[in-house]
C-alpha positions in Angstrom: -8.3 -11.6 13.0 -9.5 -9.3 11.4 -11.8 -6.3 13.3 -14.9 -4.3 12.7 -12.6 -0.9 13.5 -10.1 -2.2 10.9 -9.1 -0.3 7.9 -8.2 -1.5 4.6 -6.3 0.7 2.4 -5.2 -0.4 -0.8 -1.6 1.9 -1.9 -1.2 2.9 -5.2 -2.5 -0.2 -7.0 -1.8 1.7 -10.9 -1.0 1.5 -13.7 2.5 3.4 -13.3 3.3 0.5 -11.3 1.7 -2.2 -12.7 2.8 -1.7 -16.5 6.1 -4.0 -17.6 7.3 -1.1 -19.2 6.5 1.7 -16.5 10.5 2.8 -14.9 8.4 2.8 -11.7 7.3 -0.9 -12.1 7.0 -3.6 -9.2 7.9 -7.0 -10.6 5.5 -8.5 -8.5 2.7 -6.1 -8.8 -0.1 -9.2 -9.7 1.0 -11.0 -7.0 -0.1 -8.1 -4.7 -3.0 -7.6 -6.2 -4.2 -11.0 -5.7 -3.4 -10.7 -1.8 -5.6 -7.3 -2.4 -8.5 -9.0 -4.2 -8.4 -11.9 -1.4 -9.2 -9.5 1.1 -11.5 -7.0 -0.5 -14.6 -9.2 0.5 -13.3 -9.2 4.6 -13.5 -5.2 4.6 -16.6 -4.7 2.6 -17.2 -0.5 2.8 -14.0 -0.6 5.1 -11.3 0.2 2.1 -9.5 3.1 1.2 -7.9 3.3 -2.2 -4.7 5.2 -2.3 -3.2 7.1 -5.9 0.5 8.5 -6.4 0.0 11.9 -8.0 2.7 14.4 -9.5 2.5 17.9 -8.1 1.1 20.5 -10.8 4.3 22.5 -9.9 6.8 20.3 -7.7 9.1 22.7 -4.9 11.5 22.2 -2.3 13.2 18.7 -2.9 10.8 17.3 -5.3 12.0 19.3 -7.9 15.1 17.1 -8.1 13.1 14.3 -7.7 10.7 15.5 -10.9 13.6 15.8 -13.1 15.2 12.4 -12.6 11.5 11.1 -13.0 10.2 13.6 -15.8 7.7 10.9 -17.6 5.8 11.5 -14.7 4.4 15.1 -14.4 1.2 14.2 -16.0 -1.8 15.6 -14.5 -4.1 13.6 -12.1 -6.6 12.6 -15.0 -3.5 10.7 -16.7 -3.8 6.9 -18.0 -0.7 6.1 -15.9 -2.3 7.6 -12.3 -5.1 5.5 -13.0 -6.0 2.2 -11.0 -5.3 -1.0 -12.7 -8.6 -2.7 -13.9 -8.3 -4.9 -11.0 -9.5 -2.4 -9.0 -11.0 0.3 -10.8 -14.7 -0.6 -10.2 -14.0 -1.9 -7.0 -12.7 1.4 -5.5 -15.6 3.7 -3.9 -13.4 5.6 -1.6 -9.9 7.4 -3.5 -7.7 8.7 -1.9 -4.9 11.4 -4.1 -1.8 12.8 -2.5 1.3 14.1 -4.1 3.5 12.7 -1.6 5.0 9.2 -0.4 2.8 8.6 2.8 -0.2 8.3 2.7 -1.2 8.6 6.5 -3.1 11.8 5.5 -6.3 13.5 7.9 -8.9 12.5 5.6 -7.3 8.7 6.0 -6.5 9.4 10.0 -10.4 10.2 9.6 -11.5 6.9 8.2 -9.4 4.8 10.7 -10.4 6.7 13.6 -9.2 7.3 17.1 -9.9 2.9 17.6 -9.1 1.8 14.9 -6.4 -0.4 13.3 -4.9 0.4 9.7 -4.1 -2.7 7.2 -1.8 -1.7 5.1 -1.4 -3.5 1.4 -0.2 -2.2 -2.0 3.2 -0.8 -3.9 5.6 0.2 -3.2 6.7 -2.1 0.0 9.8 0.5 0.4 8.1 3.4 -0.2 4.6 4.5 0.1 3.7 1.4 2.4 6.6 1.9 4.2 6.0 5.9 4.7 2.0 5.4 5.3 3.2 3.2 8.2 5.8 5.1 10.0 3.2 8.0 10.1 0.5 6.4 11.4 2.2 4.1 13.8 3.9 7.5 14.9 0.2 8.9 15.7 -0.3 5.9 17.2 -1.9 3.8 15.1 -1.8 0.0 15.5 -0.4 -0.7 11.8 -0.4 -4.2 9.9 1.5 -4.3 6.8 0.3 -7.2 5.0 3.5 -9.2 3.3 2.2 -11.1 0.3 -0.4 -8.2 -0.6 2.7 -5.7 -0.7 5.6 -5.8 -3.8 8.5 -3.6 -3.7 10.6 -2.1 -6.5 12.4 -5.5 -6.6 12.2 -8.6 -4.1 15.4 -7.3 -1.9 13.7 -3.8 -1.5 10.6 -5.3 -0.4 12.2 -7.6 2.1 14.4 -5.4 3.2 11.6 -2.9 4.3 9.2 -5.6 5.8 12.2 -6.3 8.1 12.4 -2.8 8.9 8.8 -2.2 9.3 9.1 -5.0 11.5 11.3 -3.8 13.6 8.7 -1.1 15.4 6.3 -4.0 16.7 4.0 -3.6 18.6 3.3 -0.5 16.6 3.6 -2.2 13.0 2.9 -6.1 12.2 4.2 -7.8 9.4 1.2 -10.7 8.5 0.0 -12.3 5.9 -3.3 -12.6 3.7 -4.2 -16.3 5.0 -2.7 -14.8 9.0 -5.3 -11.6 9.2 -8.3 -14.0 7.3 -7.6 -16.7 10.3 -7.2 -19.4 7.6 -5.0 -22.2 8.4 -1.7 -22.9 8.1 -0.8 -25.5 5.9 1.0 -28.7 7.4 4.7 -28.2 7.4 6.2 -31.3 5.3 8.3 -34.1 7.5 11.8 -33.1 7.4 10.6 -29.0 6.6 
């Protein structure tokens, strides 16, 4: 199911979302990371990692946001913004943004006019959702890989996937196995 024009965007697989003591920890970060690692070989060089960063000086509504989350007002080289060890050495192309959505001109250029965007990462209910909707509005087909994403919690993850699935055919929610073309596991009798 992966096409040569597909770009895998690995959204914000950073320490701030991985470390259990972080206020922004995604409880299922490790499960999402496992899904991303399964997908990486299939995409080769067609992968972009993103990082959410705090702005140097928040403006507009971001001021109130960072009053609530002042721990995050750190420079781009702060440890909390680093990609986790799983991905730091694999990230050849990294896109930084101070916004939830990562659909930037740079990402649009990487996808190209006939490409498809495959989204993984965290948080399903924030940065993945924001990126998917903006890309779809730009006319790009988007696949969100449910088991390679993690939300702020399970309920938020599930709600975000349900909302994203409302945007078919612009956005489709898929699994790692579907994307890799792996056969479905047989259903047990009575199941």
